[in-house]
All heavy atoms as an XYZ file, in Angstrom:
850
protein
N    -103.071     33.207     42.674
C    -103.424     32.012     41.970
C    -104.708     32.212     41.259
O    -105.677     32.695     41.823
C    -103.497     30.813     42.940
C    -103.844     29.548     42.274
S    -103.817     28.170     43.446
C    -103.536     26.856     42.368
N    -104.803     31.774     39.984
C    -106.023     31.959     39.175
C    -107.057     30.916     39.564
O    -106.683     29.856     39.992
C    -105.601     31.855     37.769
N    -108.309     31.313     39.308
C    -109.352     30.304     39.547
C    -110.368     30.418     38.362
O    -110.367     31.461     37.682
C    -110.064     30.495     40.841
O    -110.776     31.782     40.826
N    -111.138     29.384     38.220
C    -112.123     29.317     37.108
C    -113.468     29.430     37.815
O    -113.751     28.869     38.864
C    -112.006     27.991     36.337
C    -110.860     27.931     35.431
S    -110.908     26.453     34.460
C    -112.254     26.837     33.364
N    -114.389     30.109     37.138
C    -115.737     30.289     37.617
C    -116.622     29.206     36.900
O    -116.648     29.224     35.608
C    -116.231     31.625     37.358
C    -117.634     31.950     37.863
C    -118.039     33.476     37.611
C    -119.352     33.740     38.168
N    -119.711     35.204     37.854
N    -117.214     28.264     37.606
C    -118.018     27.209     37.089
C    -119.403     27.248     37.657
O    -119.626     27.825     38.765
C    -117.368     25.864     37.371
C    -115.976     25.628     36.840
C    -115.466     24.247     37.356
C    -115.931     25.668     35.368
N    -120.313     26.605     36.972
C    -121.654     26.384     37.498
C    -121.821     24.899     37.644
O    -121.563     24.058     36.749
C    -122.760     26.845     36.463
C    -122.607     28.316     36.285
C    -124.116     26.464     36.995
C    -123.537     28.843     35.168
N    -122.114     24.432     38.841
C    -122.283     22.975     39.119
C    -123.535     22.468     38.484
O    -124.567     22.985     38.647
C    -122.237     22.738     40.616
C    -121.003     23.060     41.413
C    -121.121     22.861     42.897
C    -119.854     22.250     40.885
N    -123.372     21.350     37.791
C    -124.610     20.688     37.188
C    -125.101     19.611     38.043
O    -126.266     19.208     37.913
C    -124.139     20.052     35.853
C    -123.564     21.028     34.800
C    -123.102     20.310     33.559
C    -124.649     22.103     34.396
N    -124.283     19.139     38.996
C    -124.700     18.109     39.964
C    -124.136     18.491     41.343
O    -123.180     19.295     41.381
C    -124.210     16.715     39.599
C    -124.805     16.230     38.237
C    -124.202     14.877     37.962
O    -123.803     14.066     38.838
N    -124.155     14.507     36.637
N    -124.658     17.953     42.407
C    -124.154     18.191     43.700
C    -122.709     17.546     43.800
O    -122.530     16.429     43.344
C    -125.021     17.522     44.761
C    -126.413     18.156     44.855
O    -126.602     19.169     44.267
O    -127.221     17.612     45.624
N    -121.756     18.314     44.301
C    -120.419     17.769     44.456
C    -120.019     17.930     45.922
O    -120.050     19.037     46.490
C    -119.426     18.571     43.565
C    -117.982     18.059     43.773
C    -119.805     18.459     42.135
N    -119.685     16.830     46.534
C    -119.373     16.773     47.951
C    -118.191     17.720     48.260
O    -117.246     17.786     47.532
C    -119.031     15.379     48.405
C    -118.860     15.209     49.898
C    -118.708     13.741     50.238
O    -119.099     12.822     49.571
O    -118.193     13.536     51.368
N    -118.299     18.480     49.301
C    -117.315     19.414     49.791
C    -117.068     20.619     48.795
O    -116.109     21.272     48.907
C    -115.942     18.779     50.075
C    -115.999     17.711     51.176
O    -116.809     17.964     52.079
O    -115.296     16.733     51.121
N    -117.962     20.781     47.841
C    -117.805     21.909     46.924
C    -119.102     22.718     46.808
O    -119.159     23.947     47.003
C    -117.383     21.415     45.514
C    -117.074     22.511     44.482
C    -115.967     23.389     44.969
C    -116.686     21.887     43.197
N    -120.253     22.083     46.564
C    -121.456     22.764     46.457
C    -122.608     21.989     45.874
O    -122.416     20.803     45.562
N    -123.779     22.580     45.791
C    -124.975     21.955     45.248
C    -125.223     22.317     43.805
O    -124.661     23.364     43.301
C    -126.198     22.359     46.102
C    -126.115     22.037     47.518
C    -127.369     22.565     48.247
C    -126.021     20.512     47.764
N    -125.924     21.510     43.054
C    -126.244     21.772     41.681
C    -126.889     23.204     41.522
O    -127.721     23.527     42.328
C    -127.171     20.757     41.129
N    -126.363     23.920     40.570
C    -126.879     25.241     40.302
C    -126.094     26.383     40.937
O    -126.259     27.539     40.604
N    -125.142     26.030     41.761
C    -124.350     27.089     42.389
C    -123.148     27.448     41.558
O    -122.630     26.600     40.816
C    -123.812     26.580     43.766
C    -124.883     26.470     44.844
C    -124.322     26.056     46.211
O    -123.120     25.717     46.310
O    -125.129     25.930     47.138
N    -122.742     28.682     41.656
C    -121.560     29.104     41.015
C    -120.399     28.945     42.013
O    -120.474     29.361     43.140
C    -121.615     30.625     40.619
C    -122.534     30.813     39.443
C    -122.559     32.321     38.973
O    -121.570     32.980     39.159
O    -123.591     32.708     38.455
N    -119.242     28.389     41.513
C    -118.129     28.146     42.365
C    -116.836     28.556     41.683
O    -116.779     28.672     40.418
C    -118.014     26.681     42.781
C    -119.160     26.222     43.630
C    -117.884     25.771     41.511
N    -115.853     28.876     42.476
C    -114.532     29.181     41.927
C    -113.587     28.014     42.320
O    -113.519     27.716     43.495
C    -113.997     30.480     42.460
C    -114.780     31.690     42.038
N    -114.529     32.351     40.899
C    -115.917     32.320     42.578
C    -115.364     33.325     40.701
N    -116.235     33.338     41.738
N    -112.932     27.406     41.321
C    -112.093     26.318     41.542
C    -110.752     26.460     40.784
O    -110.708     27.249     39.875
C    -112.685     24.922     41.186
C    -113.936     24.631     41.991
C    -113.007     24.896     39.712
N    -109.769     25.673     41.187
C    -108.467     25.690     40.450
C    -108.749     25.252     39.013
O    -109.536     24.385     38.810
C    -107.483     24.834     41.192
N    -108.001     25.792     38.059
C    -108.168     25.386     36.667
C    -107.939     23.942     36.390
O    -108.644     23.325     35.630
C    -107.151     26.267     35.932
C    -106.906     27.437     36.808
C    -107.083     26.957     38.183
N    -106.967     23.352     37.056
C    -106.636     21.927     36.910
C    -107.848     21.049     37.322
O    -108.212     20.056     36.695
N    -108.418     21.392     38.482
C    -109.515     20.634     39.029
C    -110.694     20.696     38.107
O    -111.365     19.712     37.768
C    -109.909     21.207     40.423
C    -110.952     20.432     41.124
C    -110.962     19.100     41.305
C    -112.014     21.196     41.750
C    -111.985     18.405     42.018
C    -113.014     20.526     42.486
C    -112.948     19.122     42.594
O    -113.955     18.448     43.338
N    -110.929     21.860     37.455
C    -112.055     22.045     36.525
C    -111.733     21.283     35.285
O    -112.635     20.551     34.824
C    -112.222     23.526     36.215
N    -110.567     21.481     34.669
C    -110.188     20.766     33.405
C    -110.111     19.283     33.534
O    -110.491     18.526     32.622
C    -108.885     21.301     32.973
C    -108.916     22.249     31.863
C    -107.519     22.555     31.282
N    -106.392     22.363     32.157
C    -105.885     23.320     32.935
N    -106.324     24.597     32.881
N    -104.866     23.054     33.786
N    -109.597     18.809     34.674
C    -109.256     17.385     34.709
C    -110.335     16.523     35.404
O    -110.376     15.302     35.309
C    -107.954     17.129     35.462
C    -106.803     17.798     34.738
O    -106.717     17.764     33.504
N    -105.866     18.359     35.488
N    -111.210     17.160     36.175
C    -112.222     16.414     36.957
C    -113.643     16.865     36.695
O    -114.506     16.101     36.216
C    -111.863     16.386     38.476
C    -112.842     15.529     39.255
C    -112.809     14.180     39.234
C    -113.778     16.211     40.055
C    -113.597     13.432     39.978
C    -114.651     15.413     40.796
C    -114.566     14.037     40.697
N    -113.946     18.060     37.036
C    -115.323     18.532     37.075
C    -115.988     18.559     35.675
O    -117.113     18.019     35.487
C    -115.496     19.884     37.714
C    -115.135     19.932     39.196
C    -115.098     21.367     39.661
C    -116.060     19.110     40.011
N    -115.270     19.158     34.725
C    -115.875     19.301     33.364
C    -115.947     17.982     32.610
O    -116.967     17.602     32.097
C    -115.141     20.409     32.528
C    -115.364     21.781     33.194
C    -115.559     20.380     31.092
C    -114.536     22.890     32.657
N    -114.854     17.133     32.602
C    -114.936     15.873     31.962
C    -116.031     14.934     32.477
O    -116.623     14.075     31.753
C    -113.570     15.212     32.113
C    -112.664     16.402     32.373
C    -113.489     17.378     33.103
N    -116.268     14.944     33.805
C    -117.248     14.147     34.397
C    -118.668     14.747     34.400
O    -119.605     14.238     34.931
C    -116.872     13.793     35.828
C    -115.581     12.904     35.911
C    -115.487     12.294     37.267
C    -114.301     11.435     37.364
N    -114.478     10.175     36.756
N    -118.762     15.889     33.671
C    -120.058     16.587     33.477
C    -120.670     16.945     34.834
O    -121.895     16.948     35.016
C    -121.034     15.802     32.656
C    -120.510     15.618     31.183
C    -121.507     15.040     30.340
C    -121.068     14.710     28.923
N    -119.904     15.221     28.343
N    -119.802     17.301     35.791
C    -120.297     17.745     37.085
C    -120.427     19.291     37.114
O    -121.175     19.794     38.017
C    -119.283     17.385     38.224
C    -119.124     15.840     38.418
C    -118.036     15.573     39.420
C    -120.403     15.182     38.830
N    -119.757     19.970     36.202
C    -119.805     21.416     36.115
C    -119.613     21.871     34.719
O    -119.108     21.092     33.898
C    -118.781     21.980     37.058
N    -119.924     23.110     34.446
C    -119.686     23.765     33.125
C    -119.132     25.118     33.380
O    -119.437     25.688     34.460
C    -120.940     23.793     32.293
O    -120.574     24.194     30.997
C    -121.971     24.610     32.837
N    -118.441     25.633     32.447
C    -117.872     27.018     32.563
C    -119.077     27.994     32.634
O    -120.031     27.903     31.889
C    -116.986     27.393     31.386
C    -116.497     28.813     31.461
C    -115.812     26.414     31.335
N    -119.024     28.899     33.534
C    -120.050     29.890     33.723
C    -120.125     30.855     32.521
O    -119.160     31.475     32.211
C    -119.801     30.762     35.004
N    -121.271     30.808     31.836
C    -121.471     31.663     30.677
C    -122.970     32.011     30.647
O    -123.768     31.420     31.354
C    -121.087     30.876     29.372
O    -121.943     29.786     29.123
N    -123.307     32.969     29.762
C    -124.718     33.338     29.631
C    -125.594     32.153     29.251
O    -126.670     31.966     29.824
C    -124.842     34.453     28.626
O    -123.941     35.465     28.921
C    -126.215     35.066     28.615
N    -125.115     31.417     28.272
C    -125.900     30.229     27.817
C    -126.077     29.207     28.944
O    -127.173     28.585     29.075
C    -125.242     29.585     26.621
N    -125.025     28.973     29.674
C    -125.075     28.003     30.830
C    -126.035     28.506     31.891
O    -126.787     27.703     32.490
C    -123.727     27.801     31.402
N    -126.056     29.762     32.195
C    -126.973     30.333     33.155
C    -128.434     30.217     32.707
O    -129.298     29.904     33.554
C    -126.647     31.815     33.378
C    -125.320     32.057     34.228
C    -124.993     33.506     34.215
C    -125.485     31.553     35.598
N    -128.702     30.366     31.413
C    -130.015     30.192     30.872
C    -130.494     28.742     31.038
O    -131.581     28.451     31.422
C    -130.099     30.628     29.421
C    -130.470     32.070     29.246
C    -130.811     32.432     27.808
N    -129.770     33.307     27.341
C    -128.946     33.111     26.342
N    -129.021     32.080     25.620
N    -128.021     33.975     26.045
N    -129.562     27.825     30.643
C    -129.850     26.424     30.770
C    -130.112     26.028     32.237
O    -131.095     25.278     32.478
C    -128.741     25.579     30.226
C    -129.021     24.093     30.266
C    -127.833     23.290     29.729
O    -126.734     23.837     29.491
N    -128.046     21.989     29.515
N    -129.362     26.592     33.157
C    -129.520     26.270     34.529
C    -130.951     26.771     34.991
O    -131.633     26.079     35.686
C    -128.465     27.011     35.323
C    -128.582     26.858     36.856
C    -128.457     25.409     37.221
C    -127.559     27.695     37.538
N    -131.286     27.941     34.582
C    -132.602     28.505     34.949
C    -133.745     27.566     34.471
O    -134.721     27.407     35.169
C    -132.762     29.916     34.407
N    -133.601     27.036     33.250
C    -134.585     26.139     32.708
C    -134.661     24.811     33.470
O    -135.718     24.264     33.589
C    -134.329     25.908     31.212
N    -133.541     24.428     34.026
C    -133.486     23.112     34.713
C    -133.701     23.268     36.229
O    -133.661     22.262     36.913
C    -132.130     22.426     34.444
C    -132.077     21.923     33.029
O    -133.102     21.672     32.389
N    -130.909     21.814     32.507
N    -133.830     24.499     36.689
C    -133.908     24.705     38.166
C    -135.008     24.011     38.832
O    -134.861     23.365     39.904
C    -134.053     26.238     38.435
C    -133.729     26.599     39.822
C    -132.979     27.921     39.840
C    -132.590     28.261     41.216
N    -131.158     28.060     41.483
N    -136.199     23.903     38.219
C    -137.371     23.245     38.807
C    -137.029     21.766     38.873
O    -137.403     21.100     39.886
C    -138.600     23.498     37.971
C    -139.210     24.880     38.127
C    -140.511     25.029     37.305
O    -141.157     24.034     37.114
O    -140.834     26.170     36.995
N    -136.396     21.140     37.796
C    -136.092     19.757     37.879
C    -135.088     19.446     38.943
O    -135.189     18.446     39.652
C    -135.502     19.299     36.468
C    -135.367     17.820     36.366
C    -134.517     17.377     35.184
C    -135.013     17.766     33.843
N    -134.234     17.108     32.802
N    -134.091     20.327     39.125
C    -133.129     20.082     40.193
C    -133.777     20.187     41.550
O    -133.509     19.308     42.374
C    -131.960     21.217     40.062
C    -131.192     20.994     38.833
C    -131.100     21.190     41.278
C    -130.246     22.114     38.451
N    -134.648     21.139     41.811
C    -135.326     21.278     43.053
C    -136.241     20.092     43.345
O    -136.319     19.582     44.431
C    -136.128     22.531     43.096
C    -135.208     23.817     43.179
C    -134.320     23.861     44.451
O    -134.806     23.417     45.498
O    -133.231     24.318     44.286
N    -136.909     19.543     42.253
C    -137.777     18.444     42.450
C    -136.984     17.182     42.808
O    -137.420     16.398     43.692
C    -138.612     18.189     41.210
N    -135.844     16.999     42.195
C    -134.989     15.845     42.495
C    -134.431     15.967     43.948
O    -134.447     14.983     44.729
C    -133.835     15.736     41.520
C    -132.896     14.559     41.740
C    -131.797     14.536     40.848
C    -130.856     13.353     41.024
N    -130.632     12.810     42.299
N    -134.022     17.156     44.338
C    -133.529     17.352     45.667
C    -134.606     17.042     46.735
O    -134.349     16.392     47.718
C    -133.001     18.772     45.789
C    -132.107     18.992     47.008
C    -131.451     20.322     46.983
N    -130.332     20.249     46.014
C    -129.980     21.256     45.218
N    -130.638     22.391     45.214
N    -128.958     21.132     44.382
N    -135.858     17.472     46.447
C    -136.913     17.251     47.309
C    -137.287     15.745     47.426
O    -137.542     15.244     48.514
C    -138.210     17.991     46.849
C    -139.354     17.923     47.782
C    -140.543     18.751     47.342
C    -141.729     18.559     48.313
N    -142.871     19.293     47.857
N    -137.261     15.088     46.286
C    -137.513     13.628     46.289
C    -136.456     12.886     47.070
O    -136.762     11.918     47.829
C    -137.625     13.108     44.847
N    -135.152     13.291     46.883
C    -134.061     12.642     47.598
C    -134.243     12.821     49.116
O    -133.964     11.946     49.893
C    -132.727     13.164     47.129
C    -132.354     12.688     45.748
O    -132.973     11.806     45.169
O    -131.394     13.282     45.145
N    -134.643     14.009     49.510
C    -134.854     14.358     50.930
C    -135.957     13.461     51.505
O    -135.897     12.929     52.623
C    -135.133     15.837     51.090
C    -135.416     16.247     52.535
C    -134.201     16.012     53.447
C    -135.769     17.760     52.583
N    -137.031     13.342     50.792
C    -138.176     12.546     51.236
C    -137.772     11.009     51.399
O    -138.151     10.411     52.345
C    -139.373     12.636     50.281
C    -140.090     13.946     50.342
C    -141.112     14.150     49.275
O    -141.359     13.199     48.488
O    -141.757     15.214     49.217
N    -136.979     10.497     50.456
C    -136.485      9.103     50.583
C    -135.605      8.999     51.773
O    -135.687      8.081     52.557
C    -135.791      8.736     49.315
C    -136.754      8.589     48.132
C    -134.961      7.440     49.497
C    -136.113      8.465     46.773
N    -134.679      9.989     52.047
C    -133.772      9.903     53.188
C    -134.598      9.979     54.466
O    -134.268      9.263     55.437
C    -132.770     11.030     53.086
N    -135.652     10.817     54.491
C    -136.436     10.925     55.736
C    -137.197      9.693     55.969
O    -137.368      9.212     57.145
C    -137.357     12.132     55.534
C    -136.672     13.428     55.745
C    -137.583     14.599     55.487
O    -138.606     14.549     54.843
N    -137.196     15.760     55.979
N    -137.664      8.953     54.907
C    -138.319      7.732     55.068
C    -137.469      6.645     55.643
O    -137.863      5.937     56.512
C    -138.915      7.316     53.709
O    -139.459      6.002     53.748
N    -136.247      6.530     55.064
C    -135.247      5.598     55.572
C    -134.882      5.862     56.996
O    -134.824      4.930     57.832
C    -134.042      5.586     54.741
C    -132.877      4.753     55.372
C    -134.316      5.009     53.296
N    -134.697      7.146     57.381
C    -134.424      7.507     58.733
C    -135.508      7.118     59.702
O    -135.181      6.620     60.806
C    -134.142      9.037     58.808
N    -136.752      7.302     59.301
C    -137.858      6.979     60.132
C    -137.925      5.470     60.341
O    -138.157      4.985     61.435
C    -139.165      7.430     59.496
C    -140.459      7.127     60.252
C    -140.425      7.739     61.685
O    -139.959      8.840     61.827
O    -140.988      7.122     62.585
N    -137.719      4.665     59.274
C    -137.699      3.244     59.462
C    -136.618      2.748     60.374
O    -136.791      1.887     61.209
C    -137.492      2.582     58.004
C    -138.627      2.656     57.159
C    -138.404      1.972     55.765
C    -139.527      2.179     54.848
N    -139.211      1.631     53.516
N    -135.380      3.441     60.243
C    -134.305      3.059     61.152
C    -134.544      3.461     62.574
O    -134.275      2.648     63.466
C    -132.985      3.641     60.618
C    -132.497      3.038     59.380
C    -131.878      3.580     61.639
C    -131.375      3.732     58.655
N    -135.186      4.609     62.780
C    -135.540      5.066     64.102
C    -136.519      4.134     64.791
O    -136.525      4.015     66.115
C    -136.000      6.521     64.121
C    -134.965      7.512     63.915
O    -133.774      7.240     64.243
N    -135.246      8.625     63.399
N    -137.361      3.527     64.019
C    -138.377      2.631     64.694
C    -137.988      1.201     64.713
O    -138.791      0.309     65.079
C    -139.749      2.759     63.929
O    -139.551      2.380     62.586
C    -140.293      4.210     63.981
N    -136.799      0.847     64.284
C    -136.296     -0.476     64.245
C    -135.430     -0.761     65.449
O    -134.528     -0.021     65.808
C    -135.496     -0.721     62.940
O    -136.317     -0.505     61.831
C    -134.971     -2.189     62.871
N    -135.663     -1.851     66.096
C    -134.824     -2.321     67.188
C    -134.049     -3.523     66.701
O    -134.583     -4.529     66.187
C    -135.648     -2.701     68.433
C    -134.829     -3.091     69.595
C    -135.668     -3.401     70.824
O    -136.682     -2.735     70.989
O    -135.299     -4.316     71.555
N    -132.742     -3.458     66.832
C    -131.859     -4.569     66.380
C    -131.320     -5.379     67.543
O    -130.951     -4.671     68.560
C    -130.671     -4.002     65.560
C    -130.968     -3.331     64.246
C    -129.617     -2.868     63.617
C    -131.630     -4.266     63.326
N    -131.323     -6.646     67.384
C    -130.742     -7.572     68.389
C    -129.676     -8.341     67.501
O    -130.035     -9.072     66.633
C    -131.660     -8.427     69.111
C    -130.914     -9.396     69.999
C    -132.731     -7.620     69.781
N    -128.435     -8.151     67.807
C    -127.343     -8.820     67.032
C    -126.654     -9.809     68.028
O    -125.931     -9.324     68.880
C    -126.402     -7.806     66.391
C    -127.139     -6.906     65.497
C    -125.265     -8.504     65.719
C    -126.360     -5.754     64.943
N    -126.880    -11.069     67.853
C    -126.193    -12.011     68.801
C    -124.721    -12.077     68.403
O    -124.313    -12.286     67.305
C    -126.908    -13.343     68.535
C    -127.533    -13.172     67.205
C    -127.787    -11.718     66.974
N    -123.882    -11.973     69.419
C    -122.453    -12.015     69.285
C    -121.859    -12.827     70.444
O    -122.432    -12.872     71.528
C    -121.814    -10.652     69.294
C    -122.317     -9.664     68.263
S    -121.646    -10.050     66.611
C    -119.950     -9.694     66.837
N    -120.716    -13.495     70.208
C    -120.032    -14.254     71.223
C    -119.384    -13.225     72.194
O    -118.724    -12.293     71.698
C    -119.039    -15.226     70.632
C    -119.665    -16.444     69.991
C    -118.554    -17.433     69.655
O    -117.467    -17.007     69.294
N    -118.883    -18.659     69.711
N    -119.468    -13.561     73.469
C    -118.839    -12.683     74.439
C    -118.301    -13.526     75.574
O    -118.720    -14.649     75.791
C    -119.847    -11.638     74.974
N    -117.307    -12.922     76.288
C    -116.740    -13.633     77.411
C    -117.676    -13.560     78.593
O    -118.726    -12.903     78.566
C    -115.331    -12.990     77.751
O    -115.546    -11.726     78.280
N    -117.319    -14.284     79.673
C    -118.176    -14.266     80.883
C    -118.359    -12.830     81.465
O    -119.367    -12.536     82.096
C    -117.595    -15.162     81.987
C    -117.671    -16.609     81.544
O    -118.525    -16.912     80.709
O    -116.861    -17.445     82.011
N    -117.384    -11.931     81.223
C    -117.449    -10.582     81.768
C    -117.994     -9.571     80.682
O    -117.720     -8.411     80.739
C    -116.190    -10.113     82.373
C    -115.032    -10.159     81.435
O    -115.171    -10.797     80.347
O    -113.985     -9.618     81.781
N    -118.732    -10.128     79.644
C    -119.339     -9.387     78.614
C    -118.507     -8.542     77.718
O    -118.816     -7.518     77.195
C    -120.441     -8.435     79.187
C    -121.657     -9.199     79.806
O    -121.952    -10.277     79.272
N    -122.202     -8.714     80.847
N    -117.278     -9.078     77.426
C    -116.421     -8.459     76.376
C    -116.599     -9.256     75.097
O    -116.444    -10.500     75.141
C    -114.903     -8.446     76.882
C    -114.610     -7.536     77.929
N    -114.510     -6.176     77.682
C    -114.500     -7.642     79.281
C    -114.275     -5.510     78.783
N    -114.257     -6.438     79.820
N    -116.810     -8.578     74.028
C    -117.032     -9.232     72.743
C    -115.806     -9.896     72.227
O    -114.670     -9.361     72.393
C    -117.558     -8.238     71.680
C    -118.905     -7.666     71.891
C    -119.285     -6.696     70.744
C    -119.967     -8.798     71.934
N    -115.975    -11.036     71.525
C    -114.865    -11.714     70.881
C    -114.672    -11.168     69.463
O    -114.137    -11.870     68.586
C    -115.078    -13.207     70.817
C    -115.025    -13.864     72.169
C    -115.966    -14.759     72.583
C    -113.928    -13.660     73.061
C    -115.905    -15.422     73.785
C    -113.885    -14.273     74.282
C    -114.789    -15.127     74.618
N    -115.104    -10.102     69.102
C    -114.988     -9.441     67.808
C    -115.616     -8.111     67.821
O    -115.676     -7.506     68.898
N    -116.099     -7.635     66.683
C    -116.702     -6.341     66.702
C    -117.903     -6.373     65.832
O    -118.076     -7.166     64.981
C    -115.709     -5.228     66.221
O    -115.305     -5.617     64.830
N    -118.836     -5.470     66.081
C    -120.014     -5.318     65.270
C    -119.674     -4.353     64.158
O    -119.423     -3.189     64.323
C    -121.175     -4.751     66.089
C    -122.451     -4.664     65.259
C    -121.447     -5.637     67.327
N    -119.634     -4.938     62.890
C    -119.169     -4.076     61.760
C    -120.371     -3.494     61.085
O    -121.561     -3.879     61.302
C    -118.401     -4.983     60.828
O    -119.255     -6.021     60.266
C    -117.202     -5.581     61.468
N    -120.096     -2.610     60.144
C    -121.150     -2.002     59.319
C    -121.934     -3.086     58.554
O    -123.103     -3.062     58.343
C    -120.582     -1.045     58.337
C    -120.053      0.239     58.884
C    -119.380      1.111     57.857
O    -119.457      0.859     56.651
O    -118.851      2.159     58.232
N    -121.198     -4.093     58.065
C    -121.808     -5.156     57.273
C    -122.797     -5.915     58.106
O    -123.903     -6.284     57.641
C    -120.701     -6.102     56.726
C    -121.270     -7.148     55.811
C    -120.187     -7.889     55.168
N    -120.770     -8.858     54.264
C    -120.134     -9.389     53.325
N    -118.861     -9.197     53.163
N    -120.734    -10.285     52.489
N    -122.437     -6.250     59.374
C    -123.329     -6.984     60.241
C    -124.623     -6.158     60.471
O    -125.668     -6.737     60.454
C    -122.624     -7.376     61.471
C    -121.489     -8.332     61.272
C    -123.573     -7.875     62.580
C    -120.569     -8.613     62.479
N    -124.418     -4.872     60.697
C    -125.605     -4.037     60.966
C    -126.469     -3.938     59.667
O    -127.693     -4.055     59.799
C    -125.182     -2.667     61.397
C    -124.463     -2.730     62.794
C    -126.348     -1.647     61.470
C    -123.785     -1.451     63.189
N    -125.903     -3.842     58.514
C    -126.620     -3.724     57.284
C    -127.397     -5.035     57.013
O    -128.553     -4.990     56.587
C    -125.743     -3.432     56.103
S    -125.172     -1.731     56.034
N    -126.802     -6.188     57.369
C    -127.486     -7.433     57.200
C    -128.636     -7.593     58.158
O    -129.665     -8.106     57.834
C    -126.505     -8.580     57.386
C    -125.572     -8.783     56.231
C    -124.429     -9.800     56.477
O    -124.388    -10.419     57.581
O    -123.604    -10.012     55.523
N    -128.477     -6.968     59.351
C    -129.607     -7.031     60.331
C    -130.699     -6.108     59.888
O    -131.881     -6.289     60.233
C    -129.076     -6.573     61.671
N    -130.394     -4.993     59.103
C    -131.355     -4.089     58.626
C    -131.863     -4.586     57.216
O    -132.208     -3.744     56.374
C    -130.799     -2.685     58.457
C    -130.500     -1.956     59.777
C    -129.725     -0.663     59.481
C    -131.766     -1.643     60.451
N    -131.979     -5.876     56.975
C    -132.288     -6.444     55.662
C    -133.565     -5.909     55.018
O    -133.686     -5.854     53.868
C    -132.305     -7.944     55.719
C    -133.398     -8.494     56.583
N    -133.795     -7.921     57.765
C    -134.153     -9.608     56.463
C    -134.705     -8.617     58.327
N    -134.978     -9.653     57.561
N    -134.475     -5.475     55.782
C    -135.713     -4.960     55.233
C    -135.711     -3.487     54.803
O    -136.574     -2.963     54.193
N    -134.594     -2.826     55.145
C    -134.433     -1.394     54.797
C    -133.256     -1.265     53.860
O    -132.235     -1.840     54.113
C    -134.176     -0.544     56.098
C    -135.301     -0.727     57.127
C    -133.972      0.916     55.806
C    -135.108     -0.151     58.433
N    -133.458     -0.493     52.806
C    -132.423     -0.286     51.834
C    -131.465      0.741     52.342
O    -131.708      1.930     52.382
C    -132.997      0.223     50.524
C    -131.974      0.379     49.421
O    -130.886     -0.271     49.525
O    -132.225      1.185     48.470
N    -130.272      0.259     52.875
C    -129.277      1.097     53.434
C    -128.004      0.924     52.630
O    -127.522     -0.166     52.427
C    -128.953      0.759     54.926
C    -127.846      1.647     55.483
C    -130.194      0.889     55.751
N    -127.434      2.001     52.172
C    -126.196      2.000     51.327
C    -125.008      2.281     52.265
O    -125.038      3.216     53.003
C    -126.262      2.993     50.153
C    -127.390      2.667     49.242
C    -127.283      3.490     47.996
C    -128.342      3.068     46.985
N    -129.623      2.742     47.374
N    -123.999      1.480     52.140
C    -122.773      1.649     52.933
C    -121.717      2.334     52.100
O    -121.472      2.049     50.964
C    -122.281      0.337     53.468
C    -121.006      0.520     54.243
C    -123.368     -0.365     54.299
């Protein structure tokens, strides 16, 4: 089976990080990655452009990591108390959902 050699322009889940060279099926490249500007065909010009943008990509990745670490620290230091109805033997009459937890974390920007 043939594959196409691409350079990722953005991080793609389950495929790779921006700047990496990947081999994918031609249909996946033609129908998804290239039209959505997630990747470009590996060429000399694309490699030069990638080298020029490498610092910007690394700076963005570092900033994203710092934001994630900040949110993780806030969550680690937060104690939540979520009042729920329960039976006399402490069985809940429902479940604690992601939405309930996110509402309880109202001071922290958490994406679901």
